[in-house]
C-alpha positions as CSV (number, residue, x, y, z in Angstrom):
1,M,93.5,131.6,138.4
2,F,91.7,130.6,135.2
3,R,94.3,130.2,132.6
4,L,94.2,128.5,129.0
5,S,96.5,125.8,128.3
6,K,99.0,126.1,125.5
7,G,97.1,123.5,123.7
8,A,93.9,125.6,123.8
9,E,95.8,128.6,122.8
10,Y,97.2,126.9,119.8
11,A,93.9,125.6,118.8
12,I,92.5,128.8,118.8
13,R,95.3,130.4,116.7
14,G,95.0,127.4,114.3
15,M,91.3,127.6,114.0
16,L,91.6,131.4,113.3
17,H,94.1,130.8,110.5
18,L,91.8,128.4,108.9
19,S,88.9,130.8,109.3
20,L,90.8,133.2,107.1
21,Q,91.1,130.7,104.2
22,P,88.6,130.5,101.4
23,K,85.9,128.0,102.2
24,G,86.8,124.5,101.5
25,K,90.6,125.3,101.0
26,V,93.0,122.7,102.4
27,T,95.8,124.2,104.2
28,Y,99.1,122.4,105.1
29,I,99.9,122.1,108.8
30,D,103.4,123.5,108.0
31,E,101.9,126.8,106.8
32,I,99.6,127.0,109.7
33,A,102.3,126.3,112.4
34,S,104.7,128.9,110.6
35,A,102.2,131.6,110.4
36,Q,100.9,131.0,113.9
37,G,104.3,130.4,115.6
38,V,103.2,127.1,116.8
39,P,105.3,123.8,117.0
40,K,104.3,121.7,113.9
41,A,104.2,118.4,115.8
42,Y,102.1,119.7,118.7
43,L,99.6,121.6,116.2
44,A,99.1,118.4,114.3
45,K,98.0,116.5,117.5
46,I,95.8,119.4,118.4
47,F,94.3,119.2,114.9
48,Q,93.7,115.6,114.9
49,F,91.8,115.9,118.2
50,L,89.7,118.8,116.7
51,S,89.2,116.7,113.7
52,K,87.6,114.0,116.0
53,K,85.6,116.5,117.7
54,G,84.1,117.6,114.4
55,F,85.7,121.1,114.0
56,L,88.0,120.2,111.2
57,K,88.4,117.9,108.2
58,S,91.8,116.4,107.4
59,T,93.0,115.1,104.1
60,R,96.0,112.6,103.8
61,G,98.5,112.5,101.0
62,A,100.6,115.0,98.8
63,G,97.7,117.5,99.0
64,G,96.7,116.8,102.5
65,G,96.1,119.2,105.2
66,F,93.2,120.8,107.1
67,M,90.1,122.8,106.8
68,L,87.2,123.7,108.7
69,A,84.3,121.3,108.9
70,K,81.9,123.9,109.8
71,D,81.1,127.5,109.0
72,P,83.2,129.8,111.0
73,A,80.1,131.7,111.9
74,K,78.9,128.7,113.8
75,I,82.0,128.0,115.7
76,T,82.6,130.1,119.1
77,L,85.5,130.5,121.2
78,L,83.6,128.6,123.9
79,D,83.3,125.6,121.6
80,V,86.9,125.4,121.0
81,I,88.1,126.2,124.5
82,E,85.5,123.6,126.0
83,A,86.6,121.0,123.4
84,M,90.3,121.5,124.6
85,E,89.8,122.1,128.4
86,G,86.4,120.8,129.3
87,P,83.6,122.9,131.0
88,I,84.6,126.1,132.3
89,H,84.3,126.8,136.1
90,L,85.6,130.0,137.5
91,N,85.4,128.4,141.1
92,D,84.9,124.9,142.4
93,C,81.4,125.8,143.8
94,L,80.1,126.3,140.3
95,I,80.9,122.8,139.2
96,H,77.6,121.5,140.6
97,R,75.2,122.5,143.4
98,D,76.3,120.0,145.9
99,F,80.1,120.5,145.4
100,C,80.1,123.1,148.1
101,E,78.1,123.1,151.3
102,R,78.2,126.7,151.5
103,V,76.5,127.4,148.4
104,D,73.3,128.6,150.1
105,T,75.1,130.9,152.6
106,C,78.2,132.2,150.8
107,P,77.6,135.7,149.3
108,V,80.7,135.3,147.0
109,H,79.0,132.2,145.2
110,D,76.7,134.6,143.6
111,V,79.6,136.9,142.5
112,W,81.4,133.8,140.9
113,R,78.1,132.6,139.1
114,D,77.4,136.0,137.7
115,A,81.0,136.4,136.6
116,Q,80.9,133.0,135.0
117,E,77.7,133.6,133.2
118,K,79.1,136.9,131.8
119,F,82.3,135.1,130.7
120,L,80.6,132.2,129.0
121,E,78.3,134.7,127.3
122,S,81.2,136.6,126.0
123,L,83.0,133.4,124.7
124,S,79.8,132.1,123.1
125,A,79.1,135.4,121.4
126,C,82.6,135.5,119.7
127,T,82.5,133.3,116.5
128,F,85.6,132.6,114.4
129,E,83.8,134.5,111.6
130,K,83.9,137.6,113.8
131,L,87.5,137.0,114.8
132,A,88.5,136.6,111.1
133,S,87.1,139.9,110.2
134,S,88.7,141.8,113.1
135,P,90.3,145.1,112.1
136,K,93.1,144.1,114.1
137,L,94.0,141.2,111.7
138,K,93.6,143.6,108.7
139,K,96.1,146.1,110.4
140,E,98.5,143.2,111.0
141,K,98.5,142.2,107.4
142,K,99.1,145.6,106.1
143,T,102.1,146.1,108.5
144,K,103.6,142.8,107.3
145,R,103.3,143.9,103.7
146,R,105.4,146.9,104.2
């Protein structure tokens, strides 16, 4: 079964939180962790990793925190998931052609390949800008204000 790690899930939540902030705003890790229900220490490690990968900028000191290093319109779910998890393969036979000796004779291989292509297309079409403008988020904000 394909399943995201907690690290990847938390990375996505944190990136979404930062995508909702005004461009260039530095946000404290405490605020992000609290708002997203993520352990602060774990999120800090994830964010340091994402900073090294070029997704985030970090600043130290009293006003320190994190902000996106790129426009959220240019960051996809696929980018973040693959940064955290590595390349996605729905089945071992999709890792590379020589991995499975049955690739030319197995009819299921084509199903896996097609499913993976559609899955990757869907993830790469979903940017953090799109996620940040989701009507679900707007509904959640209204519900919390009441």
